[in-house]
Legacy VTK file of the C-alpha trace (Angstrom):
# vtk DataFile Version 3.0
C-alpha trace
ASCII
DATASET POLYDATA
POINTS 122 float
102.357 118.040 64.693
100.510 119.308 61.703
97.577 121.677 61.939
95.185 118.924 60.800
96.392 116.447 63.456
96.057 119.113 66.156
92.467 119.839 65.066
91.674 116.127 65.018
93.105 115.696 68.502
91.180 118.748 69.741
87.910 117.368 68.362
88.548 113.994 70.002
89.259 115.671 73.346
86.038 117.735 73.109
83.932 114.632 72.477
85.782 112.758 75.244
85.185 115.669 77.635
81.453 115.592 76.876
81.477 111.818 77.481
83.241 112.245 80.824
80.824 114.956 82.013
77.966 112.493 81.642
79.779 109.457 83.061
78.924 109.780 86.757
75.828 107.796 87.626
75.944 109.304 91.099
72.665 110.782 92.234
72.394 114.429 93.196
73.458 114.693 96.831
71.516 116.573 99.464
73.681 117.816 102.319
71.855 117.649 105.643
72.627 117.660 109.353
72.368 114.576 111.548
73.877 113.043 114.677
76.685 110.467 114.884
78.094 109.240 118.214
76.412 112.102 120.063
77.714 114.943 117.890
76.230 116.846 114.971
77.639 115.884 111.545
76.947 116.864 107.957
75.695 114.024 105.751
76.852 113.438 102.145
79.749 115.893 102.401
83.168 114.212 101.897
86.013 115.493 104.058
89.737 114.823 104.213
90.895 112.735 107.173
93.945 113.737 109.239
97.357 112.489 108.173
98.201 109.122 109.679
94.699 107.754 109.038
94.193 104.459 107.237
92.109 106.222 104.565
92.325 109.582 102.834
88.670 110.693 102.895
85.592 110.133 104.990
81.891 110.916 104.695
78.871 110.478 106.951
75.846 108.871 105.274
72.662 107.039 106.182
72.749 103.320 105.428
69.858 101.133 104.225
68.552 100.803 107.802
68.517 104.581 108.306
71.490 104.652 110.680
74.212 107.275 110.250
77.548 105.622 109.426
81.029 106.924 108.630
82.425 105.642 105.322
86.180 105.985 104.765
87.816 105.576 101.389
90.940 106.383 99.398
94.598 105.498 99.770
96.369 108.193 101.818
99.632 107.557 99.961
98.237 108.143 96.445
97.417 111.330 94.559
94.078 111.839 92.845
94.895 112.619 89.232
91.340 112.810 87.945
92.058 115.908 85.833
93.829 113.716 83.257
91.010 112.342 81.045
92.841 109.109 80.244
93.586 108.354 83.903
90.037 109.221 84.930
88.544 106.959 82.261
90.898 104.147 83.254
90.056 104.471 86.963
86.318 104.604 86.322
86.468 101.564 84.023
88.686 99.590 86.410
86.407 100.247 89.384
83.089 99.825 87.551
81.882 103.358 88.181
79.043 103.025 85.673
77.198 101.288 88.551
78.707 102.672 91.778
76.334 100.950 94.180
74.746 102.369 97.355
75.915 105.550 99.087
77.003 103.713 102.230
79.790 101.881 100.349
83.302 103.220 99.742
83.065 102.418 96.012
80.277 104.967 95.544
82.288 107.768 97.130
85.508 106.847 95.381
83.707 107.004 92.035
82.043 110.243 93.151
85.453 111.851 93.780
86.668 110.705 90.334
83.849 112.351 88.346
84.707 115.035 85.822
85.224 118.568 87.142
85.061 117.319 90.728
86.584 119.445 93.441
88.650 117.582 96.003
87.929 119.255 99.344
90.657 119.733 101.907
LINES 1 123
122 0 1 2 3 4 5 6 7 8 9 10 11 12 13 14 15 16 17 18 19 20 21 22 23 24 25 26 27 28 29 30 31 32 33 34 35 36 37 38 39 40 41 42 43 44 45 46 47 48 49 50 51 52 53 54 55 56 57 58 59 60 61 62 63 64 65 66 67 68 69 70 71 72 73 74 75 76 77 78 79 80 81 82 83 84 85 86 87 88 89 90 91 92 93 94 95 96 97 98 99 100 101 102 103 104 105 106 107 108 109 110 111 112 113 114 115 116 117 118 119 120 121
């Protein structure tokens, strides 16, 4: 590659990175304590489910009626490769992450995990 093509590619990646940083329409989450099935749980804090589960992640949230529900999402057999800008953009476009929907749906949390500079908790 020539020096000019490398600079052009670098500039494109910088503008794409700025675009990706602003692409999550997810609201700012407030982590709070609540009760689910008689035990204390943390709301709005995604966690990894044990191996052998049908889903990869879970999160406790309040639904539209105010009840605490457990939302599970993610394929346990797939890797999250959201650090690759092209893959992240493709995933977010394919799943319609510009409008992720309510917090008590799996789509919201899947899009939340695929935002730029997101940390996948273990």
